[in-house]
N, C-alpha and C positions, 0 to 999 in steps of 0.2 A: 504494500500500500504506500504509494508515493506521498500521499498527503500526510500520513503519520510521520514519516521521516522528516518532511519539511516542517511540520508543526513541532516536532521534537526540538529542532534547532531554534525555532522561534521562541518556544517556551523557555529554553535554556538561556537565550539572550535576554529575554524580559526579566527573568528571575535574577540574572547577573546585574542588570541595570537597577532593579528594585533594591537589591542588597547594597549596591554601591551608594545608594541614597538613603540607606537605613529605613526603607519603607516597611510599614507593618502589614500592608495589604495592597494588592493591585486591584483596581476596580474595573478598568476597561482597557482593552488593547485594540487599536485600530490598525488594520493591515490594508495596504494597497496591493492588489494582485493584478498583474497584467493578464489580459484575456488569453494570451498565448501560453500561459503557464500550464494550462491543462490541469488545473486543480479543482476538484469538486468542493463547493462550499459546504455542503452537508457533511462530507467526510472530514473537512478541516475543522468544523465545529465539534464533531464527535471526538476527534483526536485532541483538540484543545481541552475539552471537558475531562477526558481520561487523563491526559498528561498533567493537568493543573491540579488534580485532586490532592489534598493534603499538602499544598504548597502556598506560597504567597498569592498565587493566582486563583486559588480555590474560590469559586463563585463569581469570578470576574466575567464581564461581558466581552464577547468577541465581535467586533464590528469589521465586516469584510466589504471592501470597496473595489469594484472592478475598474481598471484603467484600460481604455481602448488601445488596441494595437495600431501601430503605424508602420508604413513602408516607405521606401525611397527607391527610385528607379533612375537609371542612367539617362533617361529622357528628360529628367528634371522634375517628375512628379514626386511630391511629398504629401502624405496624408494618411487617413484611416484606411485600413485594409479590410477587404471582404473576401473570405475564402471562396474558392470555386464551389459549385454545387455538388461535385462528386465527393464521396465520403473520405477518400484517401487524402485529399488536400485539406479537409477539415481537421484531420488528425496530425498534419505536419505543418511546418512553418514555410510552406511554399505558396507564394502568392503571385498572381499575375497583376501587372500594372494596369489599372483601369484606363489609362491614357493610351498606351502603346501595345499592351498585351504581352510584353516581355516579362521574364522572371524578375521580381523586385526583391530588394533586401529588406528584412525586418529590422526596424530601427527602434521600435518601442512596443511595450506590451509583454515583455518577457521578464519583468521584475517582480520581486516580492519584497515589499518594503514595510518595516514597522514604522508607521506614520506617527503614532501617538500612544503613549502609555499614561493612563491616569492612575495615580497611586496615592496612598495615604503616607505622608512623611512627617517626621517630627517638626515642631516649630523651631525655627532657627534663632 
C-alpha cells in the first residue's frame, strides 16, 4: 500500500516538528497533494488514523488539498494537463500537449507537501 508508506513518512515528520516545538498535541495537518501523485484520499486518511494512534497526532484532523497538475511543451504551451481518454495514460505521467499534440513534460502536480501543522504549544 503506497499510501501507508507515504503517510508513515508524513506522520514521522509532523511528530518530529511537534516535538521540536514542545507541542503537547497536534490538532490539524494540512497536506497539498499533486493530482499526479496517484494517492487515494480515503487510504491516506485511514493510514493517518492508524499511524497517529497513541501519539501527539492522536485525534488530529487531516485536511487533504489537491493541486492541479501542469505540463510544459517545446511548442511553448504551459498549463493544466488533461490525461488522454485511454486508461493507460490515466495511470502514467504521459500527456499530450493540447496545442500541438506532442508529448509534454510534467512540471507540476507530483508533490506532496505538508502545508500547515496546527498544534498546541506552551506559552513563551
